N, C-alpha and C positions, 0 to 999 in steps of 0.2 A: 503494500500500500504506499510506502512513503517513497520508495523507487519510483512508483507510477506520478505519487504527487511531484516530486521533483523533475519528471521529465514533462509533467506537465507545466511547471513554469518556466521551464527551458524553452517549451514551443512558446508559449507566450510571449517572450522574449524574443522570438525569431524576424519578427515583424522590425521590430526596432533595430536587429542587427541588420537588416538588409540594406539599412543605410550607411551603415559602417562597414569597416574593412580593417584589414590587418593593418598596425602602425609600428612605426618603430619607437621607443622609449627612449627618454631622456635616461643619460647613464646615472644609475643610482650607486649607492657605493656598498661595496661588498667588504664582509665582515674582514677585519683585519686580527689575527691570531696568533699566537706565541706557537702554537704547535705547524705553523705554515710549515711545509717542506718543500724546498726550491732545490731542483736538480737539473743540468743537463739532458736533453731529451736523448734518450737510447732506442735507437729504432728498432723494432720488433719486442721490445718489453712490456708488459702488458698493463694497463691500469683499470679501473672500475670507479664506477659513480653509479650508488645502490641506494634505492629508497624500495618503502614498502609495497610503491604501485610500478616504480618502474627504475630500470636499469642501461648503463651504457658502457658494456665492455667495450674496450679497444686494446690501440698500441699507441706507445708514445706520441708516433708521430703524425697522432690525431686521427687516425680511420675508426669509423667506431661502429657498432652496429647497437640499433636502439630498440628497449622492449617496453612496451607497456603493458605490464604484465597481465596475463601469461600469453603474452602475443610478441612475436618478433616483427616489427613492424617496418624495417628498412636494414642494411648491411653495405660493408663497404663504402661509409660516407667518405668522400674526397673533394679537394677543393684546386683548382687552378686559377690565374688570376692574368689578365693585361692590363697593362699600365699606360696610360694614356702618353706618347713619346716614347715608349719601352717596347719595341720589336720583337720581343721574344717572349710567349708566352710562359709564366711560371709556375710550377708546382712547387704549393704551399707546403705539401707534407713533406717533400722533401728540405723545406726549409724551416722545419719544426726544430724551433733553439731550446726550449725551457717548460718544462712542466714545472708547476707550482700545487701541492695539494693542501688542501685544508678541510676540516671535516664536514665542514659543509656544501664545499665545491672544489670544483678542482678546475685549472687554467692551464692551456697549453697555447704559448705563445709562438708565432711564425714572424721570423724576421728576414727582411729584403733588403737589400740599399734602398730600394724605392716606396717601402711600406712596413708597417708592424701591424699583425691581425690577433686579435686575443681571442680564443676559441674557451667560452667561459661554459662549463656545464655542474648542472646540479640536479639530483632526482627529490622530489616533493613528498614526504611520509603523509601528510594531509592533502596531497590532489583529490580533485573530484575525481568520480569514477568517469575512466575512460582516457585519463590523462595519468602523465606519471613525472620523465625526464623533460629537460628543458637545456635547449643549449643557447645562450647569447654568443654573438659574433660583432665585436667593437674593432672597427679601423683607425688607421694613424696613416693618411696619406696626402702629403700637397697637392697631388696629381688625382683627376679621376680616374677610377678604375672598373673594369668589367670582371665579375667572378662569375665561374660555374659552381655549383655544388651539386655533384654527382653521388648518384646512392642506387643500389640495387631493391628495388620493390619487395618484400619478403611476405607479410599477412602471412605467417605461420604459427599457427599456437603451439606451444610448447609441448613434446613429444611426451607421450605416444598421442594424444589428441587428432584427429583428422586433418591433413593438408591438401591443397589443390595445385601445389605448383604456384607459379610465378601468378599474380594477381593481374588484373587489366586496370591500367591508369586513365583517368578523365580531368581533363584540366576544367576547374572549374572556376573562370574567368568572373572579379569583382571588382569592382572602382578601378584602380590604375594596376593592381596584380590578380592576386586569386590565390588557388590552391590545389594540391593535386588528392583527388579521391582514389582510392586502392580500393577497387571491388574483387569480391571472390565469388564462388559458384554457392556461395550459400549464402542467402539472405538475413542471417544474423552474423553477418563478418564484413566489416568494412574499416580501413583508415582514412586519415586525411594528415596530410603536410604542407605546410605553408609558412612563408616565410614575408615579412612587409617590402613590397615595391617588387617582388619576384616574378620572373614570367617563366614561361614553361621552355624546357629544351626540344630536345628529339620528341615528337609526339609520332611515330610510323602509322603511316594507316593500314587497316585491314586486309587490304589488297596488295598492300607488301610481300613482298616474300619473308616468309616468318626467320626472324632472327632476334638476337636480344641488343638492346639498347639501354643504358643506363637511364635512369630519371634524371633529368638536370632541373636545378632552380638556377634563372639568371638573372644576377643583380648588376645594377649599374650602381655603383658608389661615386656620389657627387660631394667632396667633402665641405662646398658650402652649404649644402642641406644635410649630411649627415655625421658628419665630426659631432663628437662626445655625444654619441648614442650607441645603443643597442639595437641590431637586427636579430631577434628573436627566430629560431628556428623553434615551429612550434608543431606539436604533434600530439591525434586523438584517435583513439580505438573507440568503434560500437559493436557490442556484443549481441544485442538481441535486433529483431526487424525494425523498433523502432529508433534505437540510436544509432544502427548502422545508416540512417538516412542523410543524404548529403546536407540536408538544413540543419541536423540537431548536432554533424559534425562540424558545419562550419560556426552555428553557436558556441560549440563547446573551446575551438582554437579563440575567436572572438573573445570569450569570456575570459580564459586564461592571457590572453596577449593583454588585456586591459587590466587585469588585476595582477599582473607578473611582481609590481614592486612590491607590492603590501603580503602578496605569497611570499617572495623571498624572505622580506623581513620576519615573518612568523618563522621561518625554517632556520634563517639563523638564530634568531632568539632562542628556538627548541633546543640546539646546539651548545649555547652558551648556558642556558641552564642546567643541562646536563653536564656539562664541564665543572659548573660550580656546587652541583649537587652529589656528584657521584664520588667514591673514595678518591682522596690524590694522595701521591707519597710526595716526601721532601727529604731528598739526600743531595749531597755535595754534587752528585751526578747528575744535571738538569738534562743530560739526553736520556739517563735511565726514568727520570719522571714523567717525561713526554711521551716515549715508549708505552708506559704503564695507560696512562691517559688515551693513548691512540688506541691500544686493546681495547679498550671499552667501547669507543666508539665505533672501532670495527667491529666487534659483536653486535652493536646496535644497527648497524647497516646490514647485517643478516634477516633481520627481519623483513617477513613478506606477508601480503595480508591475502587468503587464501580465497578463490573465487568460487560461488558467490555469497560464502557465508561471511565474508569479511573477518575471520577467526586470524588472530595474530600467530605465526609459528616462525622457526627459524631455519634456514634453508642454510648448506652446508659450504657456500661459496660460488661467487660466480666467476665465468671466464668467456671470450669470445665462442661462439658455438658453430664458425665456419661454416659449412656448407648443411650442417646437421639442426635440429630444433629444440637443442638441449644446451644451455649458457651455462656450461661448466658443471657442477654439481648445485644446480639453482633448483632443485627439490629440496622440500620437505624431510631430512632425515633423524630418525629416531635417535641412534646411539651418537652422531656426532651433535647432535643438539645435547645430550645428556652430557658428553663430557663437556662441552662449553658450560652448563651451568653449575660446576665445582668454579670455576672463573667468576662466573656471572654471582653467584653467594656470597665468592669471598672479596668483592666489592659492594654487594650489597644493594644490588640492583634487583629487589624482589618482587616488584611487580614484572618484570621480565621473566623472571624464573616461574613465576605461577601462571604466565599467558603461556610459557612452552611446556610445561608440564601439562594443564588443562587440555591444550592442542593434541597432547601425546593422547591422553585419558579418553579424548571424546573417540578415538580411533583404536581404541584396544580390542581385543579378540573376544567374542564370547569366553574361550576359553583362558582367558587372563594375559592371552602374549601381548607385549607390548610392538608397536608400529617399527617397520624398518624405514622404508620409503615412501614418500607420495608427492606424486608430480603436483605440479600449481595447475593442473587441467585435471585432475584427477574425479572431479565433480561432475564433467561433462562426459563422460562415457563411463563404462564397465571396468571398473579399474582392478575391481577383487576377480575380474576374468585374468590377470596377468599374475605371475607367481612373486611378484617381488615384495610386496606392503609387506608381510613377515618373516623378510628371507633373512634376518639375522639371528644369531643365538643369544647376541649379548645384549640386546635392548633392554628385555625383560629384567634381569637382574643389574642392569644400570640404572633401570628405573627407579627400582626401590634403593638403592644407593643413594642417586640423584636426592630423591625425597627425603632419604634420612638425613643427608647434608644441608638440604634446604632446612628442614625444619632445625636443625639443631644451630645453624646460623644466625636463623632468623627470629627462632623461637613461638613460629606460628605454629601451635598445635592445633588449632581453630580449623587452619587448612587442610591437614591433616584427617581431621576428625570429620571433615567435611567430604573427603575421597575415601573413607576406609573402607568401601566395597571394591573400588577399584586397587587400591595396594594388597587387598588380601585376596584378590582372584588373580593377582601379578604374581603372589607368594606361593598361592596354591598350585599355578603353573609351575613356579620354579622348582618346589618341591615335590610333586607329583612327576617329573619327569629326569628321572635318574633310572637308566636302563642299566646299568652295570650294578647297582646298590653300594657305591663307595659313600654314598652321602653328598654327593656335589652335583651340582645341576649339568646336564647332557649337553656336552657342546654341539652337539650333532642337530639339535632343536634349529636350526639355519645352517649357516653361513658361519665357520666358525674364526670371525676375524682377530677375535681375542688372541687368536696362537700370531699375530705379526704386530 
C-alpha cells in the first residue's frame, strides 16, 4: 500500500516534471576527512564505491560498472575528450592521475596539459527506490571541450535471476538534452541513464547489419557556462510494470538531480555521525588509529537491502563482475557475516549485529540449520531449487557462537530471549548431527570450509 501511494505521488508530479529537464548543479562542498587516502593511480587495481542500494565497482583508471541493486545497469564506462584547438583526441582513462578515497565518496582525477577532470562517486544508503549510486563530473579547462562518455548497456539482474542479453536503447529527448531508456523483453524491468546537456551517440537503426556499438553520452563543455559546476551521471531502474515506464524513470532521474545537494549532505553527515559514535582507538600510531576506523566504515559498506522486503543484511564483498552477473561476493553470506560480527561486536555497533543476525534467523531452515548464501535476487525466483542456500557446514555453529559473543559484548539478554526458539533449533541441529558418535558436530553437513 505504501509503495502504491508513493507511486501515485510520483505520477502526480510527472506533469510538472515535463516542463523541467536534467540540470547541472552548482558545485557543493564535499566532506573533508582526516581519513581520506590519496594515491597515484595504479591501472588495473580495483576500487569499490558501495551503499545499501547501489554499487560502483571499477578500476583506478576510472572505468567502472554501475549497479542499482540488484541490477547491473551498465559496464565498461570510459571517457574521451576533444579540446578546442588541440587536434588529438584524448583518452581520459589513460590520463587518470590520482585516486582519493574518503568514507563517503571517492574521487578519480584525470590530468592533462589542456584540462583537469574530477570523477566524484558516492553510493547513497538512503536513496529512494530505483536509484543508488551517483557520479559527478567537474571540469577545469580554459578551452571548450567535447566529451564522449561511452558504456555497455547491461540491464542484467544479479545471477541467477533471468537475463535476456543486451537491452534495446531508446533516446528520450527532453528540452536541450534527454536520457536513455534501456528496455528489456520483460515489462517489469527497464533502466534510465542521463546527464545534463548530453546528446546521444551512435543509435544504429534496426535495419542495419547487427553489430555492437557502445552507448554514448556526448557533452559539450563551455567554460563560461559550466565552470564551477557538477555534471551528474544519473541512473535509475524500474522493477515493476509501473516503475519501468518512461515517465516514471524520467521523474526519478529529475528528482534525484534536483535533490542531490541535500541528499549528499545527509549522506556525508551520516558518516560523520558514525565516525563520532563508533569506538575509536588513540595510540601514538595515527595510521593504526585510522586503519581501525576504516575497518568499521568498510563493514558498514557491506550492508545491502534485500528486495523487495527491505531487510538489511551483510554481503561478503564487491568486485567487478566482468561478463558475468555477479559482482564478486556481493551476495548475503551466513558464515562471512558471522565471522564479521565478532569485529562488529568488538567496536560496539550492536544495531548492525542485531540486523545481521535477524536476517539470518529469518532464513533458518525448518530443521534448524542456518543459511550459507542468499543472492540479492533470491525473492524473484525459486532459490530453494538451487543447492546453495544451506551448503556450509559451519554456519550453524558459527551462529551459536556469534550470538553468544553478541550477548556477552552487549549485555542484551532480552534479544536472546526474543529469539530463543531459533537458538534452540540451531542447537538441536548441531547436537543431532554427530554421525560418528564423538560428540563433535559432523562436518559433513555441507561443505566443510572450516578445514581451510
